[in-house]
C-alpha positions as CSV (number, residue, x, y, z in Angstrom):
1,M,6.9,-57.1,-1.8
2,S,7.0,-55.9,1.8
3,N,5.7,-52.6,2.9
4,T,9.2,-51.2,2.8
5,H,10.3,-52.4,-0.6
6,G,10.8,-49.3,-2.8
7,K,10.9,-46.8,0.0
8,F,13.5,-44.1,0.1
9,I,15.2,-44.5,3.4
10,W,18.4,-42.4,3.3
11,C,20.3,-39.7,1.5
12,E,24.1,-39.5,1.4
13,L,26.6,-36.9,0.4
14,M,30.1,-37.7,-0.9
15,T,32.3,-34.6,-0.6
16,P,36.0,-33.7,-0.6
17,D,35.6,-31.4,2.5
18,P,33.2,-32.9,5.1
19,D,33.9,-30.3,7.7
20,A,33.1,-27.4,5.4
21,A,30.0,-29.2,4.1
22,A,28.7,-29.9,7.6
23,K,29.0,-26.2,8.4
24,F,27.3,-25.2,5.1
25,Y,24.3,-27.5,5.5
26,G,24.0,-26.7,9.1
27,S,23.5,-23.1,8.2
28,V,21.3,-23.6,5.1
29,V,19.1,-26.5,6.2
30,G,19.5,-26.3,10.0
31,W,21.1,-29.7,10.4
32,T,23.2,-30.7,13.4
33,S,26.0,-33.2,12.6
34,S,27.9,-35.9,14.6
35,K,30.7,-38.2,13.6
36,M,30.0,-42.0,13.8
37,P,32.9,-44.2,14.9
38,A,33.9,-46.7,12.2
39,E,36.8,-49.0,12.5
40,D,39.0,-49.3,9.3
41,Q,36.4,-47.2,7.4
42,P,36.3,-43.5,6.3
43,E,34.8,-41.3,9.0
44,Y,31.0,-41.0,8.5
45,V,28.9,-38.0,9.6
46,I,25.2,-38.2,10.5
47,F,23.0,-35.2,9.9
48,E,20.0,-34.7,12.2
49,A,16.9,-32.5,12.1
50,N,15.2,-32.0,15.5
51,G,16.9,-35.1,16.8
52,V,15.9,-37.4,13.9
53,R,18.6,-38.8,11.6
54,V,17.9,-37.6,8.1
55,A,21.1,-38.0,6.0
56,G,24.8,-39.0,6.0
57,M,28.1,-37.8,4.7
58,M,31.4,-39.4,3.8
59,P,34.7,-38.2,2.3
60,F,34.9,-38.4,-1.5
61,P,36.5,-41.8,-2.2
62,A,40.0,-41.7,-3.5
63,E,39.2,-44.4,-6.1
64,L,36.6,-42.1,-7.7
65,E,39.0,-39.2,-8.2
66,G,39.8,-38.4,-11.8
67,Q,36.8,-40.2,-13.2
68,G,34.7,-37.1,-13.8
69,I,32.4,-37.8,-10.9
70,P,31.6,-34.7,-9.0
71,P,30.7,-34.5,-5.3
72,N,27.1,-35.7,-5.1
73,W,24.0,-36.6,-3.1
74,T,22.7,-40.1,-3.6
75,G,19.4,-41.6,-2.4
76,Y,19.0,-45.0,-0.8
77,V,16.0,-47.2,-1.6
78,A,15.0,-50.1,0.6
79,V,14.5,-53.5,-1.1
80,D,13.6,-56.9,0.2
81,N,16.6,-58.7,-1.3
82,V,19.5,-56.4,-2.4
83,D,21.2,-59.2,-4.4
84,Q,18.1,-60.0,-6.3
85,S,17.3,-56.3,-6.9
86,A,20.8,-55.7,-8.2
87,R,20.3,-58.6,-10.7
88,D,16.9,-57.1,-11.6
89,F,18.5,-53.8,-12.4
90,A,21.0,-55.5,-14.7
91,A,18.4,-57.7,-16.4
92,N,16.2,-54.7,-17.2
93,G,18.9,-52.5,-18.9
94,G,20.5,-50.9,-15.8
95,T,23.9,-51.5,-14.4
96,V,25.4,-52.5,-11.1
97,R,28.1,-50.0,-10.2
98,R,29.1,-51.6,-7.0
99,Q,28.3,-55.2,-6.2
100,P,26.2,-56.0,-3.0
101,A,28.2,-55.8,0.2
102,D,27.5,-55.8,3.9
103,I,27.8,-52.7,6.1
104,P,28.2,-54.2,9.6
105,G,25.3,-53.3,11.9
106,I,23.5,-51.4,9.1
107,G,22.5,-53.8,6.3
108,R,23.5,-54.9,2.8
109,F,23.7,-52.5,-0.1
110,A,24.6,-52.0,-3.7
111,V,25.2,-49.1,-6.0
112,V,23.1,-49.3,-9.2
113,A,22.1,-47.2,-12.2
114,D,19.0,-47.2,-14.3
115,P,19.2,-47.6,-18.1
116,D,19.8,-43.9,-18.5
117,G,22.7,-43.9,-16.0
118,A,21.0,-42.2,-13.1
119,V,22.5,-43.6,-9.9
120,L,20.9,-44.9,-6.7
121,C,21.9,-47.1,-3.8
122,I,19.6,-50.0,-2.9
123,M,19.7,-51.5,0.6
124,T,18.2,-54.3,2.6
125,P,18.5,-52.8,6.0
126,L,18.8,-54.7,9.3
127,P,15.9,-54.3,11.6
128,M,16.2,-51.2,13.8
129,E,15.4,-51.1,17.5
130,N,14.2,-47.5,17.3
131,P,13.2,-46.7,13.8
132,P,12.8,-42.9,13.0
133,P,9.2,-41.7,13.1
134,E,7.3,-41.1,9.8
135,L,7.1,-37.3,9.4
136,P,5.2,-35.2,6.8
137,F,7.2,-34.4,3.7
138,D,7.1,-30.7,4.5
139,T,8.8,-31.1,7.9
140,P,11.7,-28.6,8.0
141,G,15.1,-30.3,7.7
142,H,13.8,-33.5,6.1
143,V,14.2,-34.8,2.6
144,G,10.8,-33.9,1.3
145,W,10.9,-34.8,-2.4
146,R,12.9,-36.7,-4.9
147,E,13.2,-36.0,-8.6
148,L,14.5,-37.7,-11.6
149,Y,15.7,-36.1,-14.9
150,A,15.4,-39.0,-17.3
151,N,16.1,-39.5,-21.0
152,D,12.5,-40.4,-21.3
153,G,10.2,-39.8,-18.3
154,A,7.5,-42.3,-19.2
155,K,10.0,-45.1,-19.9
156,A,11.8,-44.3,-16.6
157,F,8.5,-44.6,-14.7
158,D,7.8,-48.0,-16.2
159,F,11.3,-49.2,-15.2
160,Y,11.0,-48.1,-11.6
161,S,7.4,-49.2,-11.3
162,K,8.5,-52.7,-12.3
163,L,11.5,-52.9,-9.9
164,F,10.3,-50.9,-6.9
165,G,6.5,-51.2,-7.2
166,W,6.0,-47.5,-7.5
167,T,2.6,-46.3,-8.7
168,K,1.6,-43.3,-10.7
169,D,0.0,-40.7,-8.5
170,Q,-0.7,-38.2,-11.2
171,D,0.7,-36.6,-14.4
172,F,1.2,-32.9,-14.4
173,D,1.3,-31.1,-17.8
174,M,4.1,-28.5,-17.8
175,G,3.5,-27.3,-21.3
176,P,6.7,-27.0,-23.4
177,M,8.7,-28.7,-20.6
178,G,6.6,-31.9,-21.0
179,V,4.9,-34.1,-18.5
180,Y,5.9,-34.4,-14.8
181,H,5.1,-37.9,-13.6
182,I,4.4,-37.9,-9.8
183,F,4.9,-41.3,-8.3
184,A,3.9,-42.8,-5.0
185,E,5.4,-45.5,-2.8
186,H,2.8,-47.6,-1.0
187,G,0.2,-44.9,-1.7
188,K,2.4,-42.0,-0.5
189,Q,3.5,-39.2,-2.9
190,T,7.3,-39.4,-2.9
191,G,8.7,-37.7,-5.9
192,G,8.5,-36.9,-9.6
193,M,10.2,-37.7,-12.9
194,M,10.4,-36.0,-16.2
195,T,12.2,-36.1,-19.5
196,R,15.3,-33.9,-19.1
197,P,15.5,-30.7,-21.2
198,P,18.3,-30.4,-23.7
199,E,20.4,-28.2,-21.4
200,V,20.5,-31.0,-18.8
201,K,23.2,-33.2,-20.2
202,M,22.7,-36.4,-18.2
203,A,20.1,-38.3,-16.3
204,F,20.3,-38.0,-12.5
205,W,18.3,-38.1,-9.3
206,S,18.0,-34.9,-7.1
207,H,16.9,-34.5,-3.5
208,Y,14.9,-31.7,-2.0
209,F,15.6,-30.6,1.6
210,T,12.7,-28.8,3.3
211,V,13.3,-25.4,4.8
212,P,10.8,-23.0,6.6
213,A,11.1,-20.2,4.0
214,L,12.9,-20.3,0.7
215,D,14.3,-16.7,0.3
216,A,16.1,-16.9,3.7
217,A,17.6,-20.3,2.8
218,I,18.8,-18.9,-0.5
219,E,20.5,-16.0,1.4
220,R,22.2,-18.5,3.6
221,T,23.2,-20.6,0.6
222,N,24.9,-17.6,-1.1
223,A,26.5,-16.4,2.2
224,G,28.0,-19.9,2.7
225,G,29.6,-20.0,-0.7
226,G,26.9,-22.0,-2.5
227,K,25.1,-20.9,-5.7
228,V,21.5,-21.1,-6.8
229,V,21.4,-22.4,-10.4
230,N,17.7,-22.4,-11.0
231,G,14.9,-20.6,-9.2
232,P,13.2,-19.7,-7.0
233,M,10.2,-21.2,-8.7
234,E,6.6,-21.5,-7.6
235,V,5.2,-25.0,-7.7
236,P,2.0,-26.6,-6.4
237,G,2.2,-26.4,-2.7
238,G,5.1,-23.9,-2.4
239,W,8.5,-22.8,-3.7
240,V,11.7,-24.6,-4.9
241,C,15.2,-23.9,-6.1
242,Q,18.2,-25.9,-7.3
243,A,21.7,-25.1,-6.1
244,V,25.2,-26.4,-5.8
245,D,27.1,-26.3,-2.5
246,P,30.7,-24.9,-2.2
247,Q,32.2,-28.2,-3.0
248,G,30.1,-28.6,-6.2
249,A,27.4,-31.1,-5.0
250,Y,24.0,-30.4,-6.5
251,F,21.0,-30.1,-4.1
252,C,17.5,-28.7,-4.0
253,L,15.5,-26.8,-1.5
254,S,11.7,-26.6,-1.0
255,A,9.5,-24.5,1.2
256,G,5.8,-23.7,1.7
257,K,6.5,-20.0,1.3
258,R,9.1,-17.5,0.0
C-alpha cells in the first residue's frame, strides 16, 4: 500500500438546493464557495477554508429521487487501485453502488458500501500539481474527524483495517454506550467507530467540521434554518454536536471550546 491508500481526501454534499446550502455552510462553518465549470455535467461547487479546498457540493441527482435517500455528506477515501478496491469491497461482504468511472482531470472513483450498508466513495486521484497542505485536525473550517455508526463496531474495524490498512489507535470505554474504536491512517488519528445504539436505525458515516467555538456555531445553525439533533456534548479535547441542515443533510460540528 502507498502512503495515501486509506486516507480520507474529500467530503461531498448532495443537496436539492446548492445555493441555499452554500449560504448556510458559509455562515455556520465559515466556508467560501465557488462554482467549478463542468461541460455536460451538473454544476459543482467547491468549498474553501482560508483558501484551501476542503469539500464539494453537487445537486441531488434526479435518478436518486424517490429512493428514500436523503440529502447527505459522503466521504472520499484514496485507494491505490479503485477497480481492485471495489472488487475487494464486494468480496468481503460489501457492495458496489456505482461501478468505477473516470472524472476527467480528477481521478477514477466508485461508490461503495460496507457490509452494514454505510456508504463511502473510493478514489484513485490523479497527481496534483499543488496538493493542499496537511493541516492539524482542529484547524477551523476543515473536516477534523470522521465517525461510523456500525451494526457491530469491532467487526467494522476489522473490515476497514483489511481494506484500507487502518490501525487501531485506542479503544475508549463509553460505559452503557459501548466501546468507541479510534482508528488511525498511517499513524495519524482520523476518526472513530462504534456499535450504533438502538435509536440509530441504520449504519452510516458522519463528518465533523471544525469551528472556533461550538455555542456560536449552534446559534448560526439555528438562525440559518438547521437543527441540532444531539448535543452539545463534551468529549476528550473539546465539544461536539450533531445537526441537520435546512435541506435535511446530517452533519457534525466540533470545537475546542464551547
